[in-house]
N, C-alpha and C positions, 0 to 999 in steps of 0.2 A: 491559523487565525482563530481567535475566540469566537464562538458562535452559539446562539441559544439552542440549536439542534444541529443534526448532521446536515451540512450544506450540500446542495446540488453540486455536481462537477463544474457546471458553468459558473456557479457563484465562486467557487474556489479560483477559477481561472480569472474572473472579473476582479476579485480581491488582489490576486497577485499582480495583475496588470496595473491596477490603480496604485498599489504600493510602489511598484517600480516607477511610475510616472511621477509620484510625489517625491521619491528619493532623488530622481534625476532632474527635478525642476522643469518638468515638461508641460505642454499644453495638450490635454488629451480630449478626444471626442469619443465618449463612451455610450454604446447603445446596448440596452438590456430590455427585452420586451416586458410588457406589463404581465404580471403573474409569475415572474422569475425571481422575485425577492430582491429587486434592485436596491430598495432603501436600506435593508439590512446589510447587503453587500457593501454599499457606500459607507455606512456607519462603521462596520467591523474592519473594513480595509483601511479606511482613512484614520481611524482612532488607533488601530494597531501601529500604523506608521508614526503617529504623533507620540504614542507611548514610547516607542523605540528611540525616536529622535530625542525626546526629553531625557531618556536614560543615557544615551551616548553623550549628550551635552553635559550632563552632571559628571559623568566619568571623565571627560575631557577637562572640565573645570577642576575636579579633584586632582588630576594629574599635574595640571599647570601650578595649582596652588602648592602641591607637594614639592614640586621642583623648586619653587621659589623659596619654600621653607627650608629644604635641604641646602640650597645655595647660601642661605644666610648663616646656617650652622657651620658650614665648611670654611667660609670666609666672609669677611664684612663686605657689604656692598660698596662698590668703589665710590670714593668721595668726589665731589665736583672738581676739586683741585687736581686730583690724580688724572681725572678725565681731560681737564684742560691741558695738563702737561703732556698728555699722550703716553703716559706710562703703562696704561691698561692694555693687557694682551688678552683678547678673547680667543678661546679655543676654536670657536666656529668662525672667526673672521680672519681672513688672510691678511698678511701684512702689506700686500701690494696696494697701490693707490686705487681709489674707487674710479669708476669710469668717468666721473665728472672732474676728477683730479683732486678730491678732498683727501686729506691725511687719514690714516686708519683710525686714529682716536676719535675723529668726528663721526665716522661711520659707526663705530662702536658705541659712541654716546647716544646717537639717534636710535640705534637698535635697542639699547638698554632702556631708554626712556619709553619706547613703545611697549616693551615687555612690562615695565613697571605700571604704565597706564592700563594695560590690559589686565594685569593682576588686580589693580585697584578696582577696575570695573567689575571684575568677577566677584570680588569681595562684597562690593555694594550690592551686586545682584543676589548674591547668597543671603545677605542680611534681609533684603527686601522680601525674598522668597520665604525665608523662615518666619518673618513677621507675619506675612499673609497666611501661611499654612497654620501658625499658632492661632491667629485670630479666628480663622474658619473652624479649626478643631475645637477651640473654646466655645464658639457659637454653636457648633453641632451638638455638643454634649451638655451644655448648660441651658436648661429650659427656663431658669429663673431670669436670665438676660432678657428674654422675650417679654415676659410679664412686666419687668422693670421698665423697659422702653415704652410699653403700652401705658403703664400708670403715669409715667412722666409726661407723656403726650397729653393725656386727659387733664393733668394739673395745669399744663401750659394753656390749654384751650380755655379752661375756666378763668385763668388769670387774664387772658386776652378779652374774654366776654365782659368781665367786670370793668376792665379798663375802658372798653368801648362805651359801656353804659355811662361811666363817669364823664367821658368826653362829651357825650350827647347832652347830659345834664348841664354841664358848663356852657355848652354852645346855646342851649335854650335860654339860659340866664343872660348871657352876653348879647343876644340878639344877632340876627343875620346882618352882616355888613359886607358888601361886595362892590367891586369895580363897576360891574354891570350886572344887573340882577339875573345871574345864571344859577340854576340849581346844580347840585352835585353831578348828576348824570350828564348834563350838558357841558359842564366844565371838562369832563373827560374827553369830549369830542374834539377839543382844540389841539392842534398839532403842537408838540414841544418844539423849542428852539433847535434848529438844525445848524450845528455849528460849523462843520467843515465837510468839504468833499473828500478830504484825504482820509486815509485808513487811520482810525483812532484806536488807542488802547481802550477797549471796552471792559466793563466789569465782567469778570469771567464767571462770577457766581459761585466761587469757591471760598470757603473759610480760610483764613490766613494760616492757621496752624495745622491744617490737615494735609499731611504728606501723602496719605493713602490715595487722595484724588489725583496725585501726580504720577501714579504708577506707570512704569513702563509696560508696553504691550508685550505680553508673552507670545511665543509662537502659537498660532491658533488656526482653526479651520472656519472659514465663513461659508455657511451652507445656505443657499437661497432658492426659493421656488416661487411660483406665480401667485398662489393664493394663501390666505391665513389658514384655511382648512387643510391644505396640503402640508403646511408647516407644522400644524398641530399634530397631524398624522405622523410626521417624521419624528417629532418629539416623543410621541408615545412609543415609536419603534426603539428610540434611544433608551427610554425607560425600561423596556423589556430586554434589551441587549445586555451582554456581560459587562458593558462599560457603564450601565445606568447608574450605578452607585458612586462611582469615582470620578465622573466627568463633570467639570465646571461648565455648565451650559447656560447660555442666556438667550432668551427669545426677544427680539426686537420687533416693533410694530409702529404704526402711525399713531398720532394723538387720537385719531378717531377710534382706534381699537383699544387704546391703553388708558385714555383719560378717565379718572374716577370722579371729577368734579361735575356734578349734575348740571349746574348752571352753564357750564361751557359745553358739555355734551349736547344740551338741547339745541345749540345752534345748528347742528346737523351737517352742514357743508364743511369739508375738510379745511378749506382755506379759511373760513371763519373761526374754526376751532383753533387752528395754528396761530392766527393773528391775535385772537383773544388771549391765548396762553402766553404769547410773547409779551403782550401788553402787561399782563399781570405780573410776569417776572420783572419786567422793567420797573413796574411800580414798587415791587419789593425791594429792588436794589436802590431805588431813588428815595424810598420812604424815609430812611434814617437821616440822610443829608438834607432832605427837604424840611424835615421837622426842625432840624437845627438852624438852617439858614433862614427859613421863612417864619420863624416864631414871631407871632404878633402881626405879621403882614396881612394884607387883605386878601390877595388872590392865592389861596391855598385851601384845598378841601382834601379830606381823606380819600385816598384812591384804593380801589379794590385789589386785593392781593389773594393769591391762591392759598387756602389753608393746607393743601397737601404738599406744597413746595417747601418742605422742611428738611434741612441738611441732615440733621440727626436721624430723622426717620427714614430718609432716603438711603443713608449708609446702612441702617439696620435692614432695609429691604434688599439692598445690594448684597449683603452677606448672606441673607436668607436664600436669595436666588442662587448664589455660588455653591451653597451647601447641598442643595437638593434640586434636581432637574425639574423644571416647571414649564408648562406650555402657557400660551397667552391668557387663556381663561383662568388658570390657577394664579397667574401673576396679577391679574385684575383683582381677583378675590383677595389676594394677600395685601394689595394696595388699599383696598377698602378697609380691611381689618386693621391694618397698621397706621392708617390715615397718612400714607406716604404716596408720592406720585409714582406709579409704575413706569411711566415714559422716561423720566429722568433717572429713577433708581436703576432700571435696566441698563441705561447708557453708562452709568458709573461703574457697572459690573464688567463692561467690555474689556478693559486692559488685562484683568486677571482671568478671564474666561478662556477655556480651551476650544469651545465649540459655540459659534454665534450663529443663531438661526434667524434669518431675515427675509422680507419680501424683495423681489427683483429690483423695484424702483429705488429702494433704499441703498442698494449696492451699485447699481449702474448709473445713477445720476450723481455727478461729482459734488454738486452743491449740497445735496441731501446727505451724502456720504460724510462730507466734511462736518455738517451741522450735527450729525449723530455721533461724532467723535470716532469714526471708523478709520483705522490706519491699515493700509494694505501692504505696507513695506515688508517684504519678505515673508508674507503670509500665504496660506493656501485658500483658494476660492474654488467651491464646487457649485456649479449652477445646474440645478435639476429641472426636469420638464422644460428643456431648453430647445425644443423643436421650433419654437416661435421667437427665439432670441433676437434675430435680426429685426423682426417686426416690432418686438417690444422696445428695443433701443430706439428705433425710428419713431415710435409713438410717444415714448417718454420725452424726447427732445423736439417734437413737433408741437405746433399750437395753432388755434383757429379762433377768430373772433368775428361776430356778425355785425352788420351795419347797425342793427337795432342795439346791440351792446355798446358800440362806439357812440351813438347818438345819446343813449341813456347816460352813459358815463360822463359825457360832455356836459349834459344838463345838470346832472347831480353835482359835479365838480364846480361848475359855474356858480350854482346857488350856494354851495358851501362857502366858496371864496367871498361871495357878497355878504353872506350872513356873518362871517368872522373876520372880515378884512381888517378891522381895527385891532383885532387881537393876535393877528399872525405877524411873525417877524419877516423881515425883508427877504431872507433866503427861502423861506417857505412860499411866499408869494411868487418869487422868481421861478421856482420849480413847478408850482401849480400852473403858472402861465405857460411854461414850456410844455407840460402835459396836455393842456388844453389846445395848444397849437398842433401837437402831434395828432390829436384826436380829430381836429378840423381837417388836417391834411389827409388823414386816412379816409374820412368820409368823402372828401373831395376826389380821391382816387377812385372810389367806388362809383363815382358819377353824381354824387350829391352836391349840394351848395356848400361853400366854405364855412357857412354858419349852420351847423347841424342841429336846428331846432326840430320841434315835433312835426312841423309842416313839411320838412324835407325827408322825414323818415319814410314816408310813403310816396315820395316823388320817384319818377322812373328815370333810371340812368340813361344817358344818351345812346348807349348801345349795350346789349346783353351778351353773355358768353363768358368763356373762361380764358384768362390770359396768364402766362407764366413769365416771371421775371427773375433775374439773379438778384441777390440781396442789394448789391450796389445800384443796379438799375432801378430797383424799387425805391431806394432811398432818394435817388436823384428825381425820379418822377413825382415822388411825394413832396419834394423840396424840403427834405428834413436832413439832408446830408451834413448840414452845419451844426447839428445838435449832437452833443456827446451822449449816446444812448447808454453807455456804461454808467455814466454819472446819474442819469435819470433813473436807471434800474436800481442802483445803490440807494438813491434817495427813497424810492418807493419801499424798498426792503427795510431800511433803517427807521423811516419816519412812521411806518405802519399806516400810510394814508388811506389805503383801501379799507382798513378796519374802521377808521374814524369816519370815512364816508358812508360806510354801511350803517354805523350807529346814527349818523345824521339822517339818512333816508328812512331808517327805522322809526325815527322820531318824528319826522316832518313829511314822510312820503305819502301817508294815507290821506286822501282828499277829504275825509270826513272831519279831520282835526280843526277845531276853531281856535284861532289865535288872536292876540291884540292886533290893532290896525297896522302898526309898524311891522310886526312880524308877518302879517298877512301880505303886505306889499313885498317883503323880501322873499317870501316862500311861495308866492302865487305861481311863479314861473315853474318851479319844480312840480307842484300839485297839478297845474294845467298840463304840464308835459306827460305826467303819468296818467292823467285822464285821457289825453289824446292817444296815448299808447293803448289804453284799454279799448277806446272806441275804435281805433285803427285795427286792433286785433280782431274785434268782432267782424269788421269788413273783410279783412284779409283771411282770417281764420287759421293762421299758422305762425303767429309771433308769440314766443313764450313769455308773456308779460310777467306771469307769476314767477317764472324762473328769473327774470331780470330783477324783480323785487326781492326774491329770497336771498340773493347773494350779490354783493356789489360787482357790477360788470368790469370794474376797474381791475379786479383780481385776475379775471381772465386776460385782460389787455396787458397786464404786467408780464404774463407768461409769453405773450406774443413779442413784446419788446425785448424780453431776454433772449428769445430765439433769433431776433435780428442781429444779436451780437456774435453769431457764428461766422466762421470764415466764409467769404463770398462763394468759393467754389464748392462748398459742402452742402449747400441747400438752395432752395428756390422758394419764391413767394408766389402763391396762386391767388390771382384776383378773380373771384367768381361773382360776376354781376348778373343779377336775377331781375325779376319784375319790378321790384322796388329796392331802394337803398337798404331798407330795413331787412330784406330778405337776402341781400348780397353778403359776401363774406371775404375775409382775408385769411389765407392759411399759409403757415410756414411748413415746408416739407423738407425733412432732412434726407439727403441723398447718400451720404456717406457715414453709416453708423460706426464704421471702424475707428473714426477719429475720437469717438468717446470710449470705445472699448479698448483702444491702445493704451490708455492711462492705466486701466485695470491690469492688463497683461504685463505692461512694463514694470509696475511696482511689485506684483506678486511673485512669490517663489515658484508656485505652480497654479495652474488653472485647469479645472476639469469641467468640461461641458457634457452633461449626461441627460439621457431621456430614453423613453420606451421606444420611440420611432424617430430616429435622427436622419434616416435616409430621405432624400439624397444629400450627402455630406459636402458636396462640392461647393454649396452656398457658403457654409461655414469656413471652408478652407480659403476660398477666393475672396468673397465680399467682406469677410470679417477678420480673419487671421492674417492673410497676405497683405491686405490693405492696411492692417494695424502694424505691419513691419515685423511680424513674427517670423523667425528663421524656420524654413520648412523642416529642418533637421530636429527642431524642438517639438514639432507636432507629432502626436501619436494617435492612431485610431484603434478602437477595440470594439468589436461587435460579436455578441454571442447569440447562439441559437435559442430556441424555446424549450421548455421542460416538457412539453407535451409530445407524445409518441407521434410519428409521421402520419399515422393513419387517422389521427384525430382532427385533421384539417384537410379541406379539399379546396384549394384555390383554382378557379377555372377562368381562362380568358375565352369568352365566347364570341366567335367571329360572325356567326349568322343565326337567325331565329328559326322557329319551327317550319315556316314557309320558305326557307332559304333566302330571306331577305338579308343582305349584308348589313351588319350593324356598324354604322358610322354616324355618331351624333355631332357633326360639325354644326356651326351656326346656320349653314345653308340647308342642311338636310334634316336636322332634328325636328323641325316644325312640320314636316311632311306627314300626312295622315297615316300612310303605310308604316312609317317608322314608329309612331306612337301606338299603332295597333299591334305591331310585332312585339313591342315591349310588353304590352298587355297580355299577349298570348304566352310569352315566356313566364310572366308572373303567375298566370293561371296554372300552368304546368308545374311550377315550383311549389305553389300553395297546395296543390293536390297531394304532393308526396312529402313535403317537409312539415313535420309536426312542430308545435310551439310557435315561437315568434320568428317573423321574417322582417328584416329592416331593409327598406329600399331607399337608397340615397339619390336625389336628383341634383343636378348642377346648380339650380337656383330656385327661389320661391315662385318666380314667374313661370318657369318651365313646369314646375310641379302643378301650379294652378291650371296651366294649359292642358297638360296630359289628363288630369283629373277631370276637367270639363269634357274632353274628348271621350274618355271612357264612360263617363256618365251618359253621354249622348248615344254611344254605340251599345250600351247595355253590358259592357264588359265589367264595369264596376260591380253590378248586381251579381254577375257570375263569381267574381272574387269574393263577395260578401257571403256567399253560401258556404265557403270553406273557412274564411277567416274574417273576424271583425276588423274593420279598417279604422285606423287612427291617423291623424295628421299632426305634424309638428306645429305648435302654435307659434305666432310671430312674437307674442309677448313672453318675456322671460319668466314672469311670475305665474304663468300657467303651465309651464313645462312639468313640474313636479306632479301636478294634478293628472295630466295626460299620461305620464309614466306609470303612476299608481293604477289608473284604470287599465292600462295596457297590461301590466303585470297580473292584476286581478283576473282579467279575462283569460289569459294563458293558463293561470292556475286552475281556474273553474273548468276550462275545456279538458285539461289533463285528468280531472277527477271525474267529471260527469260523462265524458265521451260524446258520442253522437256524430252528426255529419260535420259540425264545425270543429276544427282541430287546432285552433290557436288564434293568433292576431297578426295583422299586417300593419306596419308603421311606416308611413311616408315621411321621410326626413330630408334635410337639405344639407349639402356639403358646406362646411363652414358655418352652419347654423348652431342652434342651441344644443343639438344632441350629437354633434360630430366630434365633440371634445369633452372629456371629463366625465362622461356618463358610461357606465358599464352595462353592456347587453350580454351579461354572462349567462351560461346554462341555457335554460328554455327561453330567456328573453331574446336571445339572438342565435338561432340555429342555422340561420342563412342570412348573410349580408350581401345585398345586390347593389352595385354601383352602375348607374345609368349614365353612359357616356363618360367623357373626360372633362372635368371641371376647370377648364382653362379660364384664367381671369380675363376681364374685358380689356383688351389691349387698346381700346379707344379712349380709355380713362386718361385724363391729362397727367395725373400723378404717375401712373405706370409708364406712360410714354416718355416722360421726362427721365424717369429712372432708367429705362431701356437706353435712351440716348446717352445718358451719363455713363453707364456700364460699357457701352460700345466704345466710348472715347477713352476711358480710363483703364479697362481690363484687357488682357491678352486674349485672343481666340483660343478656345480649348477644343482639341480634336477637330479642327476645321470648322467648328460651330461658333456663331456670334454669341458673345456673352448675354445679350438680350434674349436670344432664343433659348439659351440654357436657363435663364431666370424664369421665363414663362413655363417651361417644362417642370422645372423645380417646384414652383408655386403650385402647379396642378398636382404633382405627385405627392407633395407634402400633405396636401388636403386629402387626397385618396388614402394615403397611408394612415392618417389620423382616423378616418372614417372606418376603414376595414379593420383596424386594430381594436375596435370596440367589442368584437365577438369573443375572442379567446382571452380569458381573464385569469385562468388558474390551470394547474397540472392536469386535472381530469376533465377539462372542458373540451367540447368538440363542436365544430361548425363547418359550414361550406361558404366560400366567397365566390360570388360571380361578378366578373368585370365585363360588362356589356359594351364592347367596342373592339373592333379588329385591330385598332392602333396600339392597344396595350401589348400586342405581340412583338412590336418592334424592339430590337435588342437595346436601343438607347433608353427606351421607356421601361422595359422589363427589368433592366439593371437598377432602376431607381426604387424598385420594391424592397421592403426590408428582407434581409438575407434569408430569414427562416420561412418566409412566405414564398420568396422567389424560388428557392430550391425545391419547393413541392408544387409549384404551379404547372398546370397542364393547359396547353393551348388547343382548343377544339374548334376546327373549321365548320363542323356540322353540329346542329343542336342534338341530334339523336345520340351520339356517343357521349356528349356532355350530360344528357338527361340520364343515361344508364348509370353513369358514375354517381350522379346525385341520388339515384334511387338506392344504391348500395350503402351510401353514408346515411341516408334517411332510415334504412332498415336497421342500421346500427343504433341510431337514436331511438327508434321504437323499442329496441330490445333493452334499452336502459331506462325507459319510462316505467 
């Protein structure tokens, strides 16, 4: 395998296993710990396979075309007449009758036709490939092309500007003449006529004579990860790899990340940016026909179009992307420079790309995938950082709306309908009334009045608590089972009603606006409602009024309506009734993520699920792959060890503390004073001997607060503070970096200055801000302590429903109920993520303390990552564990 340097042995094994899985079209679960060069192994292994696959394909094409050419030289291709007469004798076709009883000449005719069709397809593909390669080669070496495209764009802009000025002058001379005195901005708020519920052929947005846009998708690799920063990091690794110069790579992202139109970017919320972009595109497609049809008519104003949505410039950007590997930031910079939309330019590059880099959501959500022009048919998908894949799919397809959002959307939509009733067509009015009815019924289900005005927002439901319903039961209880939600969902999507409504509220929502008497009457309801929201929130203190104003709540509700179109058995609706209707909520919970993942696995040639910590893998096998109908023979697992020497890590399961108190942090025992005190004594001993940083993970924020208060009271915290400065994980995400910087500074200072204080102690929370994605490498994490086992709250309604569903649908594994397996897996996934923070590279070293005797159970021990499990020591007494810890600490001191 080509590699930028001599690879580790485990990297070579990883690449060989990956190559084999891709070649055989398997579904692979690959685990390679952080610090072992997983990204480079994925790049070099996968792109080596793709390079060989393309080479084999070219050789096969050449062979078939040569055969066809030789056949033509030796003898003429048989005429249709000779085929009809049955005089053709094919050397490969026996003279006997076919199984269905057809004569030999029919069999020969069909076979020959298939061969001809295949040869024709190969010829077409060759021509297309040659055309693309020539275009990109020309683009790569001809710098003048770039400047020519740039100059042409500037000339077009100047022409447009002069044309616009001329129109404005003519308009001023002619005077304003309108059906109803609406200005340009308000005209855009009115819904266009909605012609049909049926699927219509919509404008594709492609120029008629551009064949390149219709390119077939070449075989490619889709690589996805959780965050844009992880994707950028991956792209930089590709740039450094031996494949960096020759790979056609395209980075995809959301409009929020790729939009270069400042007016649209300012909207902030993703849904608003999406809607505004779609509206501007629609305006561009309609503009030409509108100008022809409505020439001289009263109701037509110029609509805003996006200056970056230019076909020519986007083609230029597409080719620039394919010629040289670029990450998201470089793509945005290029878009600004060329005045071309990076969002659409990158999408146009997908068919010809060999490697497509994109976030989870874009690949795992079918509607988003389709909208982005992603075709998975016979392609390869690699999902990295996949330890939370099941939760990610569940979250993407779940939705929640609050009572406050329902009431607010109802009021906004009602006022919108009243304001523009005379201007809206019948079909628009019909759908708006249906949406209003849905909103009324949802509020009613939450215990509010069927007329959800401001006075009912703060009314108290008849009873509070949480109730779970199947989708069908919820539809019947809400009395909306007679409404076709698919049609309503499609209407919302096509009419862009939430965007129009947002514009309407932006214009009329502020109570300070003074209008004419007529308008005052029409809009008083909305303004009064928003005022009552403001006053109500002052009383209640927890209704996000500003959030309601900043984005149309209807956008959130559209997501909930879409979720209700799932199959009845795959999800549940949670009715959460609180103190007031405004505080109550409706939530759709997806129980079966496999139903959405099945489509990915079915279409793809091969799927690789990779991560640094994939244990326990039974969740992926059972909940995701088996439920998705994947043949067990197609699933392959690969797990490699770490590159660090065995002596660089000391994982210890500690069963009892210094005073021989057994360590068992169950919900019943962990609050006992003696248990908290014993934990404190362990920490004091550890901090005395371990230099640098010690990270201590607690199962929850509440338990951390409780323990901290206890240690403060007993003076134990003061004792700890003499050896290490104490830091606590903040609850607010924007404060995390500041705490980490201070923590790192303190450790560095202690290492240089010396003295009694030997480092810092960080209290963190499992599943919190610091348990994932943050590296405690080297001195930042010389010891990681896990207090207890962070089991999830099994009384949570969502988890209870998931457990019930699993027990009903999944087989028992090794005599254990699937629900019990789920609880243990959730716990150990969280543990593995947290303890994996310490070892981050080949020369790193650290100790890991698991404080709870239950970790020693074989079923739990087997769920630890292989490289940690094989080095783990179980210590019944604290003394022997402390002796081992002193040895490792002496090693650390010798390196400082």
